[in-house]
MARBA-3410 file (N, C-alpha, C, O; in Angstrom, 1 decimal):
124
2.7,7.1,0.1,3.1,8.3,-0.4,4.7,8.1,-1.9,4.9,8.7,-2.9 ~ 5.3,7.1,-1.0,6.5,6.6,-2.0,6.0,5.6,-3.1,6.7,5.4,-4.1 ~ 4.7,5.0,-2.8,4.5,4.0,-3.8,4.1,4.7,-4.9,4.4,4.4,-6.0 ~ 3.1,6.0,-4.7,2.7,7.0,-5.4,3.7,7.6,-6.2,3.5,7.9,-7.4 ~ 4.7,7.9,-5.5,5.8,8.7,-6.4,6.9,7.7,-7.2,7.5,8.1,-8.1
6.9,6.3,-6.7,7.5,5.1,-7.5,7.1,4.4,-8.6,7.6,3.5,-9.3 ~ 5.4,5.2,-8.7,5.4,3.7,-9.2,3.9,4.8,-10.3,2.8,4.4,-10.1 ~ 4.0,5.6,-10.9,3.3,6.3,-11.7,2.0,5.9,-12.6,1.2,6.7,-13.2 ~ 1.8,4.3,-12.6,1.2,3.2,-13.2,-0.4,3.0,-12.2,-1.5,2.7,-12.5 ~ 0.2,3.2,-10.9,-1.2,2.9,-9.8,-1.8,3.7,-10.3,-1.4,4.7,-10.9
-3.0,3.3,-10.1,-4.4,3.9,-10.6,-5.0,4.8,-9.3,-5.7,5.8,-9.5 ~ -4.7,4.4,-7.9,-5.3,5.3,-6.8,-4.2,4.7,-6.0,-3.7,3.6,-6.1 ~ -4.0,6.0,-4.8,-3.6,5.8,-3.8,-4.3,6.7,-2.5,-4.6,7.9,-2.5 ~ -4.4,5.7,-1.2,-4.9,6.4,0.0,-4.1,6.1,1.1,-4.2,5.1,1.7 ~ -3.0,7.1,1.4,-2.3,7.0,2.7,-3.1,7.1,3.8,-3.9,8.1,3.7
-3.1,6.5,4.9,-4.0,6.3,6.1,-3.2,6.8,7.2,-2.4,5.9,7.8 ~ -3.2,8.0,7.7,-2.4,8.6,8.7,-0.8,8.7,8.0,0.2,8.6,8.7 ~ -0.8,8.8,6.8,0.5,8.9,6.5,1.8,9.4,7.6,1.8,10.4,8.3 ~ 2.8,8.5,7.6,4.2,9.2,8.1,5.4,9.1,7.4,6.0,8.0,7.2 ~ 5.8,10.4,6.9,7.7,10.0,6.1,8.0,11.2,6.5,7.2,12.0,7.0
9.3,11.3,6.3,10.7,11.9,6.2,10.7,12.9,5.5,10.9,14.1,5.9 ~ 10.4,12.1,4.0,10.3,13.6,3.3,8.4,13.8,3.1,7.4,13.1,3.0 ~ 8.9,15.3,3.2,7.4,16.0,3.0,7.1,16.8,1.9,6.4,17.8,2.0 ~ 7.8,16.2,0.7,7.4,17.1,-0.8,7.3,15.7,-1.4,8.0,14.7,-1.2 ~ 6.0,16.1,-2.4,5.6,15.0,-2.9,5.3,15.8,-4.7,4.2,16.1,-5.1
6.2,16.0,-5.2,5.5,17.3,-6.1,5.5,16.0,-7.4,4.4,15.8,-8.0 ~ 6.4,15.2,-7.5,6.3,14.2,-8.2,4.8,13.8,-8.8,4.3,13.6,-9.9 ~ 4.4,13.6,-7.2,2.9,12.1,-7.9,2.1,12.6,-8.4,1.6,13.6,-7.9 ~ 1.7,11.8,-9.6,0.3,11.7,-10.1,-0.4,10.6,-10.7,-0.6,10.2,-11.9 ~ -0.7,10.1,-9.7,-1.3,9.0,-8.9,-2.7,9.7,-8.7,-2.7,10.9,-8.4
-3.7,9.3,-8.8,-4.9,10.2,-7.9,-4.6,9.7,-6.3,-4.3,8.5,-6.0 ~ -4.6,10.8,-5.4,-4.7,10.5,-3.9,-5.2,11.1,-3.2,-5.1,12.4,-3.1 ~ -6.0,10.2,-2.4,-6.5,10.4,-1.0,-5.6,10.5,-0.1,-4.8,9.5,-0.1 ~ -5.4,11.5,0.9,-4.5,11.4,2.0,-5.7,11.8,3.3,-6.5,12.7,3.3 ~ -5.4,10.9,4.1,-6.7,10.4,5.3,-5.9,10.6,6.3,-4.8,10.0,6.2
-6.1,11.9,7.6,-5.4,11.9,9.0,-6.1,12.2,10.1,-6.9,13.1,9.9 ~ -6.0,12.0,11.2,-6.9,12.2,12.0,-6.7,13.3,12.9,-5.5,13.3,13.1 ~ -7.5,14.4,13.5,-7.4,15.8,13.6,-6.4,15.4,14.7,-5.3,15.8,14.3 ~ -6.2,14.7,16.1,-5.6,15.0,17.4,-4.6,14.1,17.1,-4.5,13.6,18.2 ~ -3.6,13.4,16.1,-2.8,11.9,15.4,-1.7,12.8,16.1,-1.2,13.8,15.6
-1.2,12.0,17.5,0.3,12.8,17.8,1.6,12.4,17.2,2.6,13.1,17.1 ~ 1.3,10.7,16.6,2.3,10.2,16.0,2.8,10.6,14.8,4.0,10.4,14.5 ~ 1.7,11.4,13.7,2.0,11.7,12.4,0.9,13.1,12.3,0.0,12.9,11.5 ~ 0.9,14.1,13.0,0.4,14.9,13.0,0.4,15.8,11.4,1.3,16.4,10.7 ~ -1.0,15.6,11.2,-1.4,16.6,10.4,-0.7,17.6,9.6,-0.3,17.4,8.5
-0.4,18.8,10.3,0.8,19.9,9.9,2.2,19.5,9.7,3.0,20.3,9.4 ~ 2.5,18.3,10.0,3.7,17.7,9.8,4.3,17.0,8.5,5.3,17.0,7.8 ~ 2.8,15.8,8.6,2.8,15.0,7.0,1.7,14.7,6.4,1.8,14.2,5.3 ~ 0.3,15.0,6.9,-0.7,14.8,5.8,-0.8,16.1,5.2,-0.6,16.1,4.0 ~ -1.1,17.5,5.7,-1.0,18.5,5.0,0.0,18.9,4.0,-0.3,19.3,2.9
1.3,18.7,4.3,2.4,19.1,3.5,2.5,17.7,2.0,3.0,17.8,0.9 ~ 1.8,16.6,2.3,2.1,15.8,1.6,1.1,16.2,0.1,1.5,16.4,-1.0 ~ -0.3,16.5,0.7,-1.3,16.7,-0.1,-0.9,18.3,-0.6,-0.6,18.3,-1.8 ~ -0.8,19.4,0.0,-0.1,20.6,-0.8,1.2,20.5,-2.0,1.6,21.2,-2.9 ~ 1.6,19.5,-1.6,3.0,19.5,-2.4,2.7,18.5,-3.8,3.7,18.7,-4.6
2.0,17.9,-4.2,1.3,17.3,-4.9,0.8,18.1,-5.9,-0.3,18.5,-5.8 ~ 1.5,18.5,-6.7,1.4,19.9,-7.6,1.3,18.7,-9.4,0.8,19.3,-10.4 ~ 1.5,18.0,-9.5,1.3,17.3,-10.5,0.2,16.3,-10.3,-0.1,15.6,-11.3 ~ -0.4,16.2,-9.4,-1.3,15.0,-9.4,-3.1,16.2,-10.0,-3.9,17.1,-9.5 ~ -3.1,15.6,-11.0,-4.4,16.5,-11.4,-6.1,15.8,-10.3,-7.2,16.1,-10.4
-5.4,14.7,-9.3,-6.9,14.4,-8.5,-6.0,14.0,-7.2,-5.2,13.1,-7.1 ~ -6.3,15.0,-6.3,-5.9,14.7,-5.0,-7.1,15.2,-4.0,-7.9,16.1,-4.4 ~ -7.3,14.6,-2.7,-8.0,15.3,-1.4,-7.2,14.9,-0.5,-6.3,14.1,-0.4 ~ -7.9,16.0,0.8,-7.2,15.3,1.7,-8.6,15.0,3.1,-9.6,15.6,2.9 ~ -8.5,14.2,4.0,-9.5,13.8,4.3,-9.0,14.0,6.1,-8.3,13.2,6.6
-9.4,15.0,6.8,-8.8,15.1,8.4,-10.1,14.9,9.2,-11.0,15.8,9.2 ~ -10.0,13.5,9.9,-11.7,13.1,10.6,-11.1,13.5,12.1,-10.1,13.2,12.8 ~ -12.2,14.3,12.3,-12.3,14.8,13.2,-12.2,14.2,14.8,-12.9,13.3,15.1 ~ -11.4,14.7,15.5,-11.4,14.1,16.8,-10.4,13.1,16.9,-9.8,13.0,18.0 ~ -9.9,12.3,15.5,-9.2,11.2,15.5,-7.8,11.1,15.8,-7.0,12.0,15.6
-7.5,10.0,16.5,-5.9,9.8,16.8,-5.1,9.0,15.4,-5.7,8.9,14.3 ~ -4.1,8.5,15.6,-3.4,7.9,14.9,-3.6,6.9,14.0,-3.3,6.8,12.8 ~ -4.3,5.9,14.8,-5.4,5.0,14.3,-6.6,5.5,14.0,-7.0,4.4,13.6 ~ -7.2,6.1,13.8,-8.5,6.7,13.8,-8.8,6.6,12.0,-10.0,6.2,11.8 ~ -8.0,7.0,10.9,-7.7,6.3,9.4,-8.0,4.9,9.4,-9.1,4.8,8.8
-7.6,4.0,9.7,-7.7,2.7,9.7,-8.3,1.7,10.6,-8.2,0.5,10.7 ~ -9.4,2.9,11.4,-10.6,2.0,11.9,-11.8,1.5,11.4,-11.9,1.7,10.2 ~ -12.5,1.1,11.8,-13.9,0.4,10.7,-14.8,1.6,11.3,-15.3,1.6,12.4 ~ -15.0,2.6,10.1,-15.9,3.4,10.6,-16.5,3.6,9.1,-15.9,3.2,8.2 ~ -17.9,4.5,9.0,-18.6,4.8,8.0,-17.9,5.9,7.2,-17.9,5.8,5.9
-17.3,7.0,7.8,-16.8,7.8,7.3,-14.6,7.6,6.4,-13.9,8.4,5.7 ~ -14.5,6.8,6.6,-13.7,6.1,5.9,-14.1,5.2,4.8,-13.8,5.5,3.6 ~ -14.8,4.3,5.1,-15.6,3.7,4.4,-15.8,4.0,3.1,-15.4,3.7,2.0 ~ -17.0,5.1,3.5,-17.6,5.8,2.1,-16.8,6.6,1.7,-17.1,6.7,0.5 ~ -15.6,7.5,2.0,-14.6,8.4,1.6,-14.1,7.3,0.8,-14.8,7.2,-0.2
-13.2,6.5,0.8,-11.9,5.5,0.5,-12.7,4.8,-0.5,-12.3,5.0,-1.7 ~ -13.9,4.0,-0.4,-14.4,3.1,-1.2,-14.7,4.6,-2.6,-14.1,4.5,-3.7 ~ -15.2,5.3,-2.4,-15.5,6.2,-3.3,-14.7,6.5,-4.3,-14.9,6.5,-5.5 ~ -13.3,6.9,-3.7,-12.1,7.2,-4.5,-11.5,6.2,-5.2,-10.8,6.5,-6.2 ~ -11.7,4.8,-4.7,-11.0,3.7,-5.3,-12.0,3.4,-6.5,-11.6,3.3,-7.7
-13.4,3.4,-6.1,-14.0,3.1,-7.3,-14.0,3.9,-8.5,-14.1,3.4,-9.6 ~ -14.1,5.6,-8.2,-13.7,6.5,-9.4,-12.7,6.0,-9.7,-13.0,5.2,-10.6 ~ -11.3,5.9,-9.4,-10.3,5.7,-10.0,-9.3,4.5,-10.2,-8.2,4.7,-10.5 ~ -9.8,3.2,-10.0,-9.3,2.2,-10.1,-10.2,1.5,-11.1,-9.7,1.0,-12.1 ~ -11.5,1.5,-11.0,-12.7,1.1,-11.8,-13.5,2.3,-12.6,-14.7,2.3,-13.0
-12.5,3.4,-12.7,-13.0,4.5,-13.9,-14.4,4.4,-13.5,-15.0,3.9,-14.4 ~ -15.3,4.7,-12.4,-16.5,4.8,-12.6,-17.0,6.0,-12.1,-16.9,6.3,-10.9 ~ -17.5,6.8,-13.2,-17.9,8.3,-12.8,-19.0,8.7,-11.9,-19.2,9.8,-11.3 ~ -20.0,7.5,-11.8,-20.9,7.5,-10.4,-20.4,7.9,-9.1,-21.1,8.5,-8.3 ~ -19.4,7.5,-8.9,-18.8,7.6,-7.4,-18.5,9.3,-7.3,-18.5,9.8,-6.1
-18.2,10.0,-8.2,-18.0,11.2,-8.2,-19.0,12.2,-6.9,-18.8,12.9,-5.9 ~ -20.3,11.6,-7.5,-21.6,12.5,-6.5,-20.9,12.6,-4.9,-20.8,13.6,-4.2 ~ -20.3,11.2,-4.7,-20.0,11.5,-2.9,-18.4,11.9,-2.8,-17.8,11.6,-1.8 ~ -17.7,12.5,-4.1,-16.7,13.0,-3.8,-16.8,14.7,-3.9,-16.3,15.6,-3.3 ~ -17.6,14.6,-4.7,-17.9,16.7,-5.5,-19.0,16.8,-5.2,-19.7,15.7,-5.5
-19.7,17.8,-4.7,-18.8,18.7,-4.0,-18.3,18.1,-2.8,-18.8,17.0,-2.4 ~ -17.0,18.7,-2.0,-16.4,18.4,-1.1,-17.2,18.5,0.2,-17.6,19.7,0.3 ~ -17.5,18.0,1.1,-18.3,17.9,2.1,-17.6,19.2,2.7,-16.5,19.7,2.6 ~ -18.7,19.5,3.6,-18.7,20.7,4.3,-18.1,19.7,5.5,-18.2,18.5,5.6 ~ -17.3,20.8,6.6,-17.1,20.1,8.1,-18.1,19.8,8.7,-19.1,20.4,8.4
-18.3,18.9,9.7,-19.2,18.4,10.1,-18.7,17.6,11.7,-17.6,17.8,12.2 ~ -19.7,16.9,12.2,-19.0,16.1,13.8,-18.1,14.8,13.2,-17.3,14.0,13.8 ~ -18.5,14.8,11.9,-17.0,13.5,11.7,-15.9,13.6,11.0,-15.0,12.8,11.0 ~ -16.0,14.9,10.3,-15.0,15.6,9.3,-14.5,16.8,9.6,-15.2,17.8,9.3 ~ -12.9,17.0,10.2,-13.0,18.6,10.3,-12.5,19.4,9.3,-12.8,20.6,9.3
-11.7,18.9,8.3,-11.2,19.4,6.8,-11.7,18.3,6.3,-12.1,17.3,6.8 ~ -11.5,18.9,4.4,-11.9,18.4,3.4,-11.5,19.1,2.4,-12.2,20.0,2.0 ~ -10.3,18.8,1.9,-9.8,19.6,0.5,-9.7,18.3,-0.5,-9.4,17.1,-0.4 ~ -10.4,19.4,-1.8,-10.4,18.4,-2.9,-10.3,19.2,-4.4,-11.0,20.2,-4.7 ~ -9.5,18.6,-5.0,-9.5,19.3,-6.8,-10.6,18.9,-7.3,-10.4,18.2,-8.3
-11.8,19.2,-7.0,-13.4,18.6,-7.7,-12.9,19.6,-9.2,-12.2,20.7,-9.4 ~ -13.4,18.7,-10.1,-14.2,18.0,-10.6,-13.5,17.1,-10.7,-12.3,17.5,-11.0 ~ -13.6,15.9,-10.7,-12.6,14.8,-11.1,-12.7,14.1,-12.8,-11.8,13.6,-13.4 ~ -14.5,14.3,-13.2,-14.5,13.9,-14.4,-14.0,14.5,-15.4,-14.2,13.9,-16.5
END
């Protein structure tokens, strides 16, 4: 979050189970996808990821993905859900490849792997 706030030239940002004493990031303009685990005791989403996402009012493109049942290490683990959405986010915004919009929009519905997904679709 700090990098996205202080380096607006970044093309994309993906905090994984982010923790920061600052909860509000209204100046972030970098396309940012925030990932968190549903059961994270270290950086609970209600105290970190959700306020981060909600406060990014200047970001035209943002997303919040909560991994169902995930703990603090879940967003950094090797799993297909994390790979699918982070790769799509990076391809879309770093490579400016609009073909990846189809994996981000419409936002996925809650399922056995994702408990919450919020997004500012459409990206294009």
